[in-house]
C-alpha positions, 0 to 999 in steps of 0.5 A: 550451890550445886546445879541441881539445888538451883531454882533456875527459871522459877518465879523466886529466882527471877524475882531476885533479878527484878529486885537487883534490876531496881537496885541498879536503876537507883544506884549505878544508874544514878552514878552513871548519870553524874555527867548531868550533875557535873555539867550543872555544878560546873556552870551553876551551883559550884561554878567557882570550883574546877572540873577535877574538884567537882568530879570528886563528888561523883567519884566519892559516891562510886568509891564508897558504894564499892568499898563498902562491899568489903563490909556488906559482903560478909554481913550478907553471908551472915544473914543480915540481908534485910537490915543492909538493904533497908539501911541502904534505902534510908541513906540513898533517899536521905542523901538526895533530900539533903542534896536538894538543900545543899548550897556549898561544896562540903554539903554536896559532897557529904550528902550526894557523895558520902550518904548516897555512896554508902547507901548504894554499897549497902544495897549492891552486894545483897542484891547481886549475891542473891541472884547467885544463890538461885542460879547454877554457875553455868546459867548465872551470867544471863540473869546477872546481865539482865539485872545489870541493865538496870544501871543503863535504864537509870542512866537513860532516865535520870539525865532526861528527867534532870534536864526536864525537871531542873529547867521547870522546877529548879535543882532542889525539887529535881533532887526531891523528885529523884528521892521519891522515885528511888524510895519507891523502887528500892523499897519494892526491891527490899520486899522482893529480895530473898536469898537462898542460903545453903543449910551449912551456911545458915548454921554457921554462926562463926562467920566473921563480919570481915574475913581475910580468907578471900584475899588468899585466893590470888586469882580473886585478888588479881581479878580485883586489881583488874576491876580497879584498873577498869574503874579508873577509866570506865566512868571518864566518858560518862563524866565528861561527854556532856562537857566535851560536846559543849567545849570541843564540839561547841554544841548545846548542853541538851545534846550532851545530856542526850548523848549521856542517855545514849551511852547508857542505852547502848550499854543496856544492849551490851549487858544482855548480848555480851552476857549471852555470848559469855555462855558460849565461852567464858565470862573472862574471855568475853571480858577480854575481847570487850576490853581491847575494843574499848581500848581502841575507842578510847585511844581515838576519842580525842580525834572526834570533831563531828556530831556523827563521830561522837554518836558512833563513839557513844554507841560502841563504847556504851555497848562494850562497857555494858558487858565489862561491868555486868560480867564481873559477878559472873567472872567471880563465880567462875573462879570458884563456882561453889563457894559458900561465901559469895557475898564476901568474894563479891565484896573483895572485888568491889573494894578494889573497884572502889579505889578505881572509882575514886581516882579515875575522873579526878585524874582525868579532870586534872589532865583536862585543864592542862595543855594536853586537854582531851588528847591527854585524857584519851591517851590516859584511858586508852593506856589503862585499858591496854594494860588491863587487857594484858592482865586479864589475859594472864588471869584467863591463862592461869585459870585455864591451867589451874582447871586443867590441873584440877581435871588431871588430879580428879582423873588420877583420883578416879583411876586410883579408886577404880584400881583399888576396887578391882583388886 
């Protein structure tokens, strides 16, 4: 979609931002709050299972919500937007309701991990892709960043609500209350979502439900690999900050839950500010600087010994991670600004990210129970981000070289046409 076709700044465009914001609250916001579920499961419902086994519940949710993008992306491009979203709402609400009745590990992973994960995957791509159809490439970063703040808002609200409701009404009724909240917010999002497709795409009935063409773009695949590495480490602090506070700093569970809400609050600012800064350079360059900052913090995580230290870590890490996650859709758009299959391209990167969601926290949980403890987890995450910094640097360099070659080619074509017209 060209810039002059975009509905930059009008109500229809910003209503898509609101719709995606609500989806983010109920999907990634809930996922970012898994730390309170992890802590509850470890000390109560599933106390006979290891931290690594419990982490598989949350990572299954994150994995399926991302990997399903490989399917939901092409389906979005074919026009099945509302069907995808209502399917996602039904699974999200049903998953929370079933979790409220679950008493065994298998039922928890089936309801919370699989059902909510698939529901989130059906909702994420349509809501984000709809924004890209209403804003031109150079103006899409800020609306995307604003919509992604919903995951931070959800990450603030759910931990606080969980602790308040669980202590008064129990775990089952807490999950049912979450189901009611998500049902109302997600249905509102479904009513608001109205993607603006090009006429050529609307007439294209030959689009396949799954397209391999996006995998031929090596820059997109490399960005997907970067997303995979990012997601192996990005959620580890979200999962284990509450237990770190209790076991390492010997503070109460309430402090851990408050810090989890704090890390989501600071990520809200990061999503907005870093998305705004990317407008003065590129999303990829802003992404790279955020990665190296997060890398330093993760290497230093294990040495924290005081409440003040963990508060500083939470604020800084949350701010940087907010930018890291919200800049991915804009980075996809930068690689091919006028692609007509934006849903499929987002879905491909989402698929790579899903693998990272699946394996990161369980690996960290397995390291934690060894003699390496939190030192090993800190080194593991820091090393991942150092490697990620190098990969994004390669991608940024190659993209700039490709842009220069395209500009030179366009200049040569223009000069040739000018010479032909003069003769």
